[in-house]
N, C-alpha and C positions, 0 to 999 in steps of 0.2 A: 504494500500500498504505499502511495506517497505521503510524504510529510508536511504537503502543504495545507493550510487550515482551511475549515468549510466555508463556502460561499458566503454564509449570512449566520451569527450567531445570535439571537435574539430571544425574547420571550414567544414570538410570533413568527411564522414561516409561511412561504405559499410555492408550490413548484407544481408541475406536471408529470413530474418524474418520480420522486420520491421524498418524502420528509419523515421526520421522526422529533417527537416531544418526549422529554424525561424531565429527570432530576439535573442534575452538574452538567455543565457545559462540555466538560470532556466525555461524559459518557453518550452525549446525544452527537457529539464529533465521532465517537466509534461508530455508532450506527449508519451516520452518513457516508465514512470511508468506505463501509462495507457496501452499502447502495453502490456509492462510485464505482467501486471497482467490480460490479456486474450483480452481486448478489440480491437476494431478493428480502422481502420483507421479514420472513422467520430468519433469514442469517442476520441480518440487521439488528433485529429484535434481541436476539440471542448474546449479539456481541455488546448491545446496549445495558441488557441485563447485567452479562458479567462484569462491566466496565464500572455500572452502578455499584454493584457489592466494592467498589474501591472508593469511587468517589464521594458516593453517598452513604459511608460505612457508618454503622449504628443503625440508621434507617434500613438498611438489609446486609445480608452477607452471603458467605456462599454456604454456610450452616444454616440458613434459614428457608426460608420458602417462598413460591413465586407461581400462581395461579395465571393460565394464560388462556385467552380466547384467541382463535384465530378462523379469518375468512380466509379459505384456499379458492383460489379463481380455479383452478384446472378443474376442480369437483363442483364447483360453486356451493359450497357447505360449509359450515359454520361446527367447529370442534373445541370442547375445552377440555384443556390439559391440567391435570390437577397435579401441579408442582407443591404439592403440602406432605410432607413429613409424617410418618406414624409414630405411635405411643412404643414403647418397647414391647416385644414378646412374652418377658418372663411374666408369669402370675404373679411370682413373688414380688415383682417391682410393683405392680398393679396393687396387689395387696398392700405395699407401704404405702402408695398413694390414697388409698380409702382410708389407711389409719391415719397417718399425719398430715393429708391434703398435698397440693401441689405446689412447691415451694417458689421464692420470686427472690427479686433481691441477687440476681446474679447466679444463683445454685445451679450447676450443671443437670439435677433433675428435671429441670424445666423445658431442658432441651427435646425437642422431636429429632428423628431421623434427618439428616441433612438431604434436602429436594432438589437444589437447585442446578446441580450437575446433571443429573437424572433428566430432570425437566428439559435442559437446553440442549441437551444432546437427543432426545426424543424429539423435540421441536425439528433440529437438524437431519436428524432420518426421515421423517415422515413429510417435511413440507419444505427442508432445506434443499442447498445446492451446493453450499461451500464447506470444506474440511473444517474440523475443529481447530487445526492452526491456523487456518485464515481468520475465523472470527475470535480465537483468544487473543491473536496478535496486538490490538490495541490496548486489552487489559494488560499483558506482561508489559507493555510498554510504560503504564501509567504506575506500575509493581515496582519497575525498575527502577524510576526517577520517587517513589516514593521514601518517606522518612520512618513510617512506623516499624516497631520491632517486627510483627508480622508481615509485612510485606514482602521480604526474601523469602519466608518461610512459604506463604502462598505461592509465589513465583515459580519457587521449586518443584511443589507439587501440581501447579500446570503444567510446567514442562515435563515432569515424569508423563502426562496424560498425552500430551504432543508426542513424545518418546513412543507410547504405546499405539498411537495410530500409525506412525512408521513402520515401527515393528510387527504389526499385525499381519495376518495374511488376508487375501478376499479384495473386493472392491470398497467401495465407501462406506455402505451402511456396515459391512464386518468392522472394518476400523472404527468407524463412531462407535458400536458397540463394545470394542475393546476399551476405547475411552472411558466409559463409563462402567464397564466390568471391573476394569483396573482399580476404580476409586471406591467401589461398591465392595470389593474383595471377591468377584466371582471370576479372578483371573485363575488361568491353572497353573501358571508360573510366576506372576508377580502380581502379590497383595500387599505391598508394602503402604502404599496409604491408608488402605481399611485398616491394617494392623497399626500405624501410626493414632489413626482417630481411636482405637478402642483403647489404646493405653493413654491417651489422652483422657477419654471417660473415665475410667478406671482412677486416674490420677485423681481426677476433681471429684469423685464420688457418684459420678452418673451411672445410670442403668443399662445405658446403649450397649449393644456388643457387637461384634460382626456379624453376626445372625442377623440381628435387626438392619444392618446396611444390607447385605446379600440380599435379602426378603424384599427391600424397596424397589416400587415401580411407577410408574407413572401413568395413571389411568387417561384414556384417552376417550372422553364421553360425550354425548350429545347434551346442546345447551337445553335449559330450561328454556321458554319462550311463551310471549305474549303476541295479540296485535293491538297496538295502540295507534289510532287517528292515522293508519295506513302505514304505519312502520311495524316491524318485525323486530322485539327488543329481546337480545338474547345475554342470560347470565349464567355462570357456573351453579352447579346444582345446590342442593342443601348443605354440603360438607363446607359451603359460605354461606354467607348473610344475603348473595345474590339476588333470591328470589323473593325476598322482602320488598325490594324496589318495583317488582312484577306485580305483587298483591297491593301494594300502596297505590301503583298506576291502574289498575282494576278499579278500586274504591274509586278514585277520581274520575273515570269514566262518565261516573250520575253528576258530574257539577259540569257547569259550562264556566268555566276558568276564562276564556277569553272575553265574556261578558263581566266578569267579574274585575278584569284589569289588573294588568301584572303587579305583584307586590300590595296590592289592595288589601285592608283586613279581612274581607271574605276569600281573598286568594290563599294569603297566608294560613289562615285559620283553617280551609279545609284540607290544604296540602299538610299540614301538621297534624290534624287530628286522624287522616289517613293513615298518615306515618306510625303515629302512637297505635294503630290496631295493626300496620304489619309488624312492627315490631315487636306487639306480645306475642303475637303467633311465631313470630321468628325465634324468641326464648322459650318458647314452651315444645315448640316441635322439631326445628331444623338440629341435623347431626348429620355424621356418614350413613348415607342411606345404603352401605352394608353393612351396617350393622344395627340401622333403626330404620322400623317402618315408618319413613316419612309421608306422610298424605299429602304430596304436592299437588296431586289432578285436584283433591278435593279442595285445595286451599288456594287454587287457582280458578276454580269451577265458576259457573255465573251462577247457582243455586247459593253457594256460599258468600258467596261477593253480594248478593243481593241481599242476603240476611246481617251482614256485616254493616253496611252500609248506612243505613238508617240508625245505627250508633252515632254517628257523627251529628252532633247537637250546633247548630250554626251558630248558636247564642250563647254557648257556656264551652271552655277548654274541659276535656278530661282529667282527671287527676289521679286516675285510677290506671294500671296495668290490666288489660281486658280480652286475652287468649279468646278464640272462638273454639267450638269443637267441631271440626271440618269429617270427622267420623259418624257423629251422630247427627250432622247438619242441624247444630244449635248455635245462635249468635253470641252465646258466651257460655265459659264453662268457669269462670271464678275469676278470683284476683291473681296477679303476680307479683314482680318487683325491677329494680333498675339501676343505671349509672353509666357514664361514658367514659371511653378508655385513653390513655394515653400511649406515646411510645412511638416506636419508628415504622415507617413505609415508606417508598417511594412511587415513583409513576414511570410508564412507558408506553408510547404509541406507536406506531409505524406503518406505512403503506410505501407501496413501491407502484412502478408504471404498470405492472401486470395484472393491478387488481387484488394482490392482496394484501391483507388489513389483518394486522395482530394489536392486543390490548392484552396488557401484563402489569400485574401490581406485585415488584417485590418487597420484599420484609424480612424481616429477623427479630426487630425490637433488640438489638443487640445492647446489654447492661453496660453503661459506659464504664463505670469503675470496674468491670472485670474483662476488659477486652484482651483475651489472651487465647490466641487460636492454635495453642501448642505447638508440636512439631511440624504440623502440616498446616499451619498458618491458617485454618479453617474456624472462624469464631463461631458461637453458637447465640442462638434466641431462644423466645420464652414461649413458644405457641402450646404445651403443653397446659400453658395456664389459660387456654381458651377453653380447656375442658371443664366440667365440675366433677365432683365426687358424692353425686347424691344418689345412691341406689335405685334404678330404674328409670332415671330421668334418659332422654333419648342420646344426651350428649355428655353422659357420664364415661369417664376412663376407661377404658377395656384394650385388652393387648392388642397391639398392631391396627388400633382404629385412628383416623385421624380427626382432628378437633375440629369443630365447627368454625370457622375462622372469619373474621371480618373483612379480609382482601377480598377484592368484587370490582374486578374488570367489567367492562360493558360493549358490547356490538350490537349497532342498530342498522338494521337492513330496510331497504324498501324494494318490492317487487323482486328480492330474493338477493339484490346484490348491497355492498356495505355503502352507507353514508355519514353513517357517526363512528370513530372509536373513544371510547373514556377511563380514562385511568385516575385514581383519588386515591390519595394518602390521607389516614385520618382517622383510622379505627372504626369504633362502632358509627363516626360521622362520612363515611366512604357514599355511602348509597343515599343518605340523605343531601349531600353535596351533589352527588350525580344526579337526583330526580331536581334540583335545581336548575341542573344545565339543560337537562332533556328537555322540560317545560319550556325554559327559554327559548331553547331551538324547535320544540315542534309546535307551540303555541303562537310563540312571538317571533319567530324566524330571524334569531339572533345566531349570529357566526361563533365560532371558537372564541375569537380575538374578545367579542363583545360578552360572551357568557361567562368565560372564566374568570374577568374582571366584574362582572355586576356583582352587586349585594345581594349576600344569599343569607338562611335562615335554616336555623337548627334545633332540636331538641335533645334532651336527656333525659327523655321519659322512656326509659328502656332497662334492662339489666347490664351491668357492666361485662364485655365478651372476655375482659382479661382479670377476674375475678372468681377464682374458684371455688370460694365460700361453700358449702352445701347449704346453709343457709340463706336463701336465694335471695330474701327480703333484704338480707343486709348490702347485697350487690345493686340495690335500686334507687339511683342517688336523683333527681331532680322531677319528681311529679308534676307535672303542668309547666314544666321549666320550657321558655322559650328565647335563644340567642337571635337578635335582629344586628344585622351591620347596621353600621352608626350611619349609613347614607342613606337610610328608609327613614322618612319622614316620621317625627315627633308625633304628629296626628295618629298615624297608623299603629304607632307602639302603643299608643294611650287607648285606642280602641281596643287592641288586643288584651290590653291588660282589664279594661271594663268586662271583657269576656272570661276573665278569668285566668288568664295565661300569668306566668309568671316571667317576666320579661326584662331579659337584661340586653344592653347594647353595648358593643365594642367593635373597634375600628378591623380585627384581625380576620383572617381570609374564611375562616370557616373550614378547615380541610383544605387538602393541597391535590388542584384538579390540573389534569392535561385532556385535552381535547381534539379530535381530530375531525375533519370534516372532508365528504370525497363528493363534488361537485357533479353530478352524473351527467350535467348538459355541458359544461367545458371540459371536464375531465381534472381541473385542478383542485389540487388536494391542498388545504388549509388548515393547519396544528398550531396551537397555543397553548400556551402553560401560565397558569396565575404568577406575575412575574413579583407578588406581594409575598410568594413563599417559594422563591428563589428556583424556578421552573425557568428550562432553558428549549427551544425548537430551533430547526435549521429543514433547508431543502436544498436538493441540489439544483 
């Protein structure tokens, strides 16, 4: 790859050839270089994700996770790739968690199996065109220039994976598979990376072992979808919070948001109350569907939506958590609990000239006071804290189970072709910010640069997705809370307070979004990231 700088590096970009929007400028640059060298959106997304694990470290890491949605132009199909690590397979480990809880404060026991390498390699195998060596080159350059103690150790690990690609026999697919097999300890001859990781886990008192690494797989799934205003909204499954956005949109189908007017009291009230109902169902039912019978079809059904919609009182804000009963088809099942999460996540959206589009949300929540990647330089995150320890709860920790995570990329299609990609960092606020962006686009025609900088509103009326306390009532923070950006006028805030919302006002961005629009008439790709939150975008 050439060493010249990208054509433009700003918070917004426009091109007919390819665009990238993500976190740090150097990570966006990595993706652009791959596109410029002939790679497609999948290649560029993988290169950007690896680079983000250096530039946006703490927000994400190689030892973290990254769910990914991709529209593959050759098949005209959207697929969801589950880059989420699982809980240890050991029954003894799970028994320990159930007795003692899932620790935080940087304790290694909070870390799931690292999933980023397998997610990236799986993406390359299924949808990419470049080699591992080609997509990892910008990241190695960043690591070689870096000053953190773990930088040279991670660089050495990644070079071992490049070495494996060269040593492996067979074609491109076999060589790429060899890369992930060496990292996860499935290689017949060289398992040094997995052995190093296991030694690190043991030294730090964690439960993960080589068997957990070897068993890891990136599942490739159909997205969960709904139709809204002539568009198909695509989300990852209920192992994420993503379907809550779909439930919210289904509820809002019964309201004339256009007539209410953007950011009017009625508009903000109806959207917030719809989110509260969707979040209550999220907290009650969402989990890894391989372990829990998530009633997804019922939650999104016409009948259930019609029963739940009248719970929205246009004159009064709800102060209760109100999950419904999609099995018995009742509008209410009882009360629940809440609170918004903090921590690290970053963003990535990519499109190329061939019509491929990717939205991914890399994360890890690396604990800043314990940044130690061990001999392999692979720092770890806290995603096991997105489980709980309530026996019988759908999201209770179990051997080999995925936690229900907040990470939730979005793709939007019209007539089967992509028009929007969205990625947002911000824990429990991610899909709340996405709702703001989608309504801005679908109802009011706002492009990415307008939408990501427009005033937003969010609520903390939900459970904290990072608090595993078995007493879920203790994880409930903000009944009736409503945060408004300071650019929303004071009369609107006062009107919402009169309806019972606990309104606070501040000038922060309320989550960290990037957004990409494909103009189907002109073929122009437009991408933007909220400049208040350090997002960058560039185009060829």
